N, C-alpha and C positions, 0 to 999 in steps of 0.2 A: 503494500500499499504506499509506503514512503517513496518508492520509486515512480508510482503514478503520480503522487502529488508532487513530486520534484519535477517530474516531466511536464505535468500542467503548468506548474509556476514558471518553469524556465521557458516552455513554449510560449507562453503569454507575454513574458518579458522580451523574447526575441521579437515576436509578433508586434508588440508595442514599440520596439526600436525602429522596426522597418515601417510602421505606421508613421511614427514621428519623423522619420527621415522623409517619408513621401510628403507629408503635410508642409514641412519645412521647405523642400525642395520645390514643391508646386507653388508655394508663396515667394520663394527667392527667385525663381524663373519667371514670375509674373503671370503664371497660369490662373491662380486664384483670382487675381485682379482682372484678368481677361474675361473669367466667368463672372464677374461681379460678386465675388465672395471675398469679404474683408478678413480673411485669416491669413495672417502672415507672421506666424510665430518666430521667434529668435531660438536658434538651437543652442541652449545654455544648459548646464547641468541643473540649474533650479527648475526649469522648464521640463527637462527630460525625465530626472529621477522619479516625480510622483507617477509620470505616465508609465515607466516601466514597472514600478511597484503594483500599480493598478491593473495594468496589463497582465501581470502574474496572478493577481487575486482574481481578476474575471475568468481567466483560463481555468480556474478550479472547477468552473461548472462543467468543464469536460469530464469530470469524474463521474458524472450521471451516465449511466449505461443506456445512452440513446444513439441510434444510428453509428456504432462503433465501426461499422465496416464502409460506411459512407462518408469518407473523411472530408470531402469538399462541402457536402450538404451539412454535415455535422458543424464544421468550422463556421459557415455561413449563418446557420441557424442560432448557434450559441452567441455569435458576435451581435445579434440583434438586441441582446439585453444591455450590454454596455452602450450601444448607439441609442436605445430608448432613454436610458439615463442620461446620457449626454443631452439629447435633444428636448427631453421633457423636464429635467431638473437643473443640470448644470448650466446650460445656456440661458434658460430664464432666469436663474440666480444671479448671472452676470449682468442681467438687464438687456439681454439681447432677444428676449421674446420666445414665445413658444417655437420649437425646431430651431432656434438659433436664427430666424428670418432676419434679425437685425444684422447678421453678418453678410446676408444676400439670400436671394430666393432659392438658389441652388445648394445651399449649405447642408440640408438634409440629405441630398444626394451624395454629396462629397464625403459626409460623415459615415453613411452606410456602407459606400463604396469602399472607403479605406478600411473601415471595420471588417469588411467582408475578407480583405487581404489578412488583416491580423488574424482573424479566426481561421482562416485556412492555414496560415503558417503554424499557429499554435496547435491545431489539429494534427498536421503532419508531423510536427516535432514530437507530439505525444506518441504516435504511431512509431516513429523512428527510434525512440528511447525505449521502448519496450524490449 
């Protein structure tokens, strides 16, 4: 069980690292601005560290015995939980409105898409770590 927990957490942290790099790169390259999305984070330790920890924590959902043989579907499905929290709690708490629409109309699409990548990476890592 410790190996499963470790695999989940590590996969989630790795997925969060990729997710963080992706959103940083999209902002730095001007792609988010081109899409009308106001997300342009700075790639700093203070911004990255909580994302890695929360990525690992959210990936513990992969301990649930659901779709264990359907890795991509499983990763995408479980990534909807942190997406929902971000869109329904975090962004509104930041004053950016429900679904983070204060950042731009395509913000929910970007959040869900990047979290799908996070979930798939975490799910693959868990499978590879067994």
